[in-house]
VOPAGU-2260 file (C-alpha; in pm, 1 decimal, decimal comma):
REM VOPAGU-2260
SITE   aa  ch    i         X         Y         Z
SITE  MET   A    0     851,0     724,9    1117,5
SITE  GLY   A    1     710,8     387,3    1219,0
SITE  PHE   A    2     759,7      47,2    1066,7
SITE  GLY   A    3     521,5    -223,6     953,3
SITE  VAL   A    4     641,9    -581,0     998,8
SITE  TRP   A    5     531,7    -871,9     778,9
SITE  ASP   A    6     638,4   -1235,0     798,9
SITE  LEU   A    7     719,9   -1341,3     442,6
SITE  GLY   A    8     850,8   -1685,3     530,0
SITE  PHE   A    9    1214,2   -1570,2     540,8
SITE  ASP   A   10    1447,9   -1604,4     838,9
SITE  SER   A   11    1318,4   -1281,8     987,9
SITE  PRO   A   12    1010,8   -1062,7     938,4
SITE  HIS   A   13    1027,2    -796,7     665,8
SITE  ARG   A   14    1034,4    -443,9     813,5
SITE  VAL   A   15     879,7    -172,4     600,5
SITE  PRO   A   16     904,6     197,7     688,7
SITE  ILE   A   17     569,8     376,5     708,4
SITE  ASP   A   18     695,5     671,5     503,3
SITE  GLY   A   19     426,1     700,4     236,9
SITE  THR   A   20     575,6     464,7     -22,1
SITE  LEU   A   21     533,6      88,3     -25,1
SITE  ASP   A   22     718,1    -118,7    -286,1
SITE  LEU   A   23     521,5    -440,3    -330,8
SITE  HIS   A   24     786,8    -613,4    -542,0
SITE  ALA   A   25     907,2    -796,2    -227,6
SITE  PHE   A   26     563,3    -948,2    -164,7
SITE  LEU   A   27     379,6   -1239,3    -322,5
SITE  PRO   A   28      44,0   -1165,8    -487,0
SITE  SER   A   29    -119,6   -1380,8    -217,8
SITE  ASP   A   30      13,0   -1140,2      49,0
SITE  THR   A   31     -63,4    -818,0    -135,9
SITE  ARG   A   32    -416,5    -750,5     -13,4
SITE  SER   A   33    -336,0    -788,2     356,7
SITE  VAL   A   34     -10,2    -593,2     325,4
SITE  VAL   A   35    -187,2    -303,4     149,6
SITE  GLU   A   36    -468,3    -300,3     406,3
SITE  GLU   A   37    -225,6    -299,9     699,5
SITE  TYR   A   38       3,9     -41,7     538,3
SITE  VAL   A   39    -284,3     197,9     467,0
SITE  SER   A   40    -406,9     164,5     826,6
SITE  ALA   A   41     -55,8     220,8     964,5
SITE  ALA   A   42       1,0     519,9     735,0
SITE  HIS   A   43    -329,4     673,4     845,2
SITE  ALA   A   44    -237,9     615,5    1212,1
SITE  ALA   A   45      97,3     786,1    1144,5
SITE  GLY   A   46     -86,9    1092,0    1012,8
SITE  LEU   A   47     -10,1    1045,6     643,4
SITE  ARG   A   48    -271,2    1172,1     398,2
SITE  GLU   A   49    -132,1    1008,6      84,7
SITE  VAL   A   50      50,4     684,8       4,6
SITE  ARG   A   51     218,0     554,1    -310,8
SITE  LEU   A   52     194,6     180,4    -368,4
SITE  ILE   A   53     444,4      47,9    -623,3
SITE  HIS   A   54     298,2    -268,1    -776,3
SITE  GLY   A   55     484,9    -290,2   -1105,8
SITE  ARG   A   56     360,9    -284,4   -1463,2
SITE  GLY   A   57     371,6    -648,3   -1579,1
SITE  LYS   A   58      38,8    -820,8   -1641,8
SITE  GLY   A   59    -153,2    -605,3   -1394,8
SITE  ILE   A   60    -220,3    -875,4   -1136,2
SITE  GLN   A   61     -69,7    -682,9    -843,3
SITE  ARG   A   62    -233,0    -360,6    -965,7
SITE  GLY   A   63    -574,4    -527,0    -966,0
SITE  ILE   A   64    -526,2    -661,9    -614,9
SITE  VAL   A   65    -408,8    -320,1    -492,0
SITE  HIS   A   66    -708,3    -144,3    -647,3
SITE  GLN   A   67    -953,0    -395,9    -497,8
SITE  ALA   A   68    -799,2    -352,6    -152,4
SITE  LEU   A   69    -814,9      27,7    -181,4
SITE  GLU   A   70   -1176,9      23,7    -303,4
SITE  ARG   A   71   -1280,7    -163,3      10,8
SITE  HIS   A   72   -1061,9      14,0     265,8
SITE  PRO   A   73   -1266,1     253,1     482,9
SITE  LEU   A   74    -971,6     493,7     527,8
SITE  VAL   A   75    -918,9     549,8     153,0
SITE  GLU   A   76   -1086,4     860,6      14,6
SITE  GLU   A   77    -977,6     809,1    -347,8
SITE  PHE   A   78    -698,6     655,1    -553,7
SITE  TRP   A   79    -551,0     683,3    -902,7
SITE  ASP   A   80    -272,1     549,6   -1121,6
SITE  ALA   A   81      49,9     744,0   -1082,9
SITE  SER   A   82      98,9     830,5   -1450,0
SITE  GLU   A   83     452,5     959,3   -1396,5
SITE  SER   A   84     565,8     626,8   -1250,3
SITE  HIS   A   85     761,8     398,5   -1479,5
SITE  LEU   A   86     748,1     132,0   -1207,6
SITE  GLY   A   87     369,8     102,5   -1211,8
SITE  ALA   A   88     224,3     267,6    -904,2
SITE  THR   A   89    -103,7     376,0    -752,5
SITE  VAL   A   90    -149,2     677,7    -526,2
SITE  ALA   A   91    -416,9     673,9    -256,8
SITE  ARG   A   92    -547,5     974,3     -67,1
SITE  LEU   A   93    -645,3     883,8     287,4
SITE  ARG   A   94    -931,5    1031,7     483,3
SITE  SER   A   95    -848,7    1297,1     738,3
SITE  ALA   A   96    -834,8    1177,0    1098,3
SITE  GLY   A   97   -1172,7    1332,6    1178,7
SITE  SER   A   98   -1358,1    1173,1     886,8
SITE  SER   A   99   -1259,1     808,7     930,2
């Protein structure tokens, strides 16, 4: 399992495991789009076919940003709301390595 590293303005960069689940609660809305794009690319490079992005329920701001990023990402085949998630999450299916 690899790690993605993002500088969030803290004392040290934030390390995130590329394990198929990304909890966006630690990120500001202004960072969300780039974090999602980088995470999806890293997950695809790691051979993952599906990722779960936890954005929260709230007012839907993070959810909207996540969905916009996924709509534009060339490695995303499709995505949907994870209805079983009480945390507010979106699942994205990634393209197979040969179809990217």
